[in-house]
C-alpha positions as CSV (number, residue, x, y, z in Angstrom):
1,M,46.4,301.8,33.2
2,K,48.9,299.3,34.4
3,L,50.8,300.2,37.6
4,H,52.9,297.2,38.1
5,A,54.7,294.4,36.2
6,D,52.6,291.5,35.1
7,H,54.1,288.2,36.4
8,A,51.4,286.0,35.0
9,T,53.6,283.0,34.0
10,A,53.3,281.6,37.6
11,A,50.0,280.5,39.0
12,S,49.1,281.5,42.5
13,I,47.7,279.3,45.1
14,Q,43.9,279.9,45.5
15,A,43.2,277.8,48.6
16,Y,44.5,275.0,50.7
17,G,43.1,272.7,53.3
18,P,43.8,269.3,54.9
19,G,45.3,267.1,52.2
20,W,44.8,269.5,49.2
21,I,46.1,272.6,47.5
22,Q,44.1,274.5,44.9
23,V,45.8,276.1,41.9
24,L,44.0,277.3,38.7
25,N,40.7,276.0,40.1
26,Q,42.0,272.5,40.4
27,R,42.5,270.7,43.7
28,H,45.8,268.8,44.0
29,T,46.3,266.1,46.6
30,G,49.7,264.9,47.7
31,S,52.9,266.9,47.5
32,L,53.1,269.7,45.0
33,L,55.9,271.7,43.2
34,L,55.1,275.2,42.0
35,S,57.6,277.3,40.1
36,H,57.9,280.9,39.1
37,R,58.1,279.6,35.5
38,G,54.6,278.2,35.7
39,S,55.3,274.6,36.5
40,I,52.6,272.8,38.6
41,E,53.5,269.2,39.2
42,P,53.6,266.5,41.8
43,W,56.7,266.6,44.0
44,T,58.6,263.3,44.4
45,A,58.5,263.3,48.3
46,Q,55.1,262.6,49.7
47,H,55.9,262.6,53.4
48,F,58.5,264.3,55.5
49,A,60.0,261.0,56.5
50,D,60.5,260.2,52.7
51,L,62.7,263.3,52.0
52,K,66.0,262.5,50.1
53,A,68.7,264.8,48.7
54,S,67.5,264.0,45.1
55,D,64.1,265.5,46.0
56,F,65.8,268.9,46.5
57,E,68.5,268.4,43.7
58,C,65.8,268.3,41.1
59,L,64.7,271.8,42.0
60,L,67.9,273.1,40.4
61,T,66.4,272.7,36.9
62,H,63.9,275.4,37.8
63,T,66.7,278.0,38.5
64,P,65.2,279.5,41.6
65,E,66.8,282.1,43.8
66,L,64.7,280.8,46.7
67,V,62.9,277.6,47.6
68,V,60.0,277.7,50.0
69,F,59.5,274.3,51.7
70,G,56.1,273.7,53.2
71,S,56.6,270.9,55.8
72,G,52.9,270.1,56.4
73,T,50.9,271.0,59.4
74,Q,53.9,270.8,61.7
75,L,56.9,272.9,61.3
76,R,59.7,270.4,60.6
77,F,63.1,271.2,59.3
78,P,64.8,268.9,56.9
79,H,68.5,268.1,57.6
80,P,70.7,270.6,55.8
81,S,72.5,267.7,54.0
82,L,69.3,267.1,52.1
83,Y,69.4,270.6,50.4
84,A,73.1,271.1,50.3
85,S,73.0,271.1,46.5
86,L,70.8,274.2,46.6
87,I,72.9,276.0,49.2
88,S,76.1,275.3,47.3
89,Q,74.5,277.2,44.3
90,G,73.6,280.2,46.5
91,I,69.9,279.3,46.5
92,G,68.1,280.0,49.8
93,V,65.8,277.5,51.4
94,E,63.1,278.7,53.8
95,T,61.1,276.1,55.8
96,M,57.6,276.8,57.2
97,G,54.3,275.1,57.7
98,T,52.4,274.5,54.4
99,G,49.8,277.2,55.0
100,A,52.5,279.8,55.6
101,A,54.4,278.5,52.6
102,C,51.4,278.9,50.3
103,R,50.9,282.5,51.4
104,T,54.6,283.3,51.1
105,Y,54.9,281.8,47.7
106,N,52.0,283.9,46.4
107,I,53.6,287.1,47.7
108,L,57.0,286.3,46.2
109,V,55.5,285.3,42.8
110,Q,53.6,288.6,42.7
111,E,56.9,290.4,43.4
112,G,58.4,288.7,40.4
113,R,60.9,286.6,42.4
114,K,62.4,283.4,41.1
115,V,60.8,281.2,43.6
116,V,59.9,277.5,43.8
117,A,57.5,276.1,46.4
118,V,57.6,272.5,47.4
119,L,54.6,271.7,49.6
120,L,53.8,268.6,51.6
121,P,50.1,268.5,52.2
122,E,48.6,269.4,55.6
123,D,47.3,266.4,57.5
124,A,43.8,265.3,56.5
């Protein structure tokens, strides 16, 4: 008996550690983009200092209602001008450490939310 909706199109994060994130039994190193539509791909920005507005603008193609940004081990907030394209479309942006972002993304995907996670790896 099925008691809840199946949101199997999006893969959940199985584990994470210094310098890696595991999705579908595969460890990914470097920055990662995960989408409620099932996308698992490298994200263009590899380090917090490298962030550009175009890194966030590309997320519009995933049609999220919310973007979860994992800033690495440290909680660092990108300048609002970097994600202004998302805000102007009514898309929320939440910043947290990458570990918290991984856990939050999993919960939101299981709820069936239109969420995209962009995750900078935790320091190795």
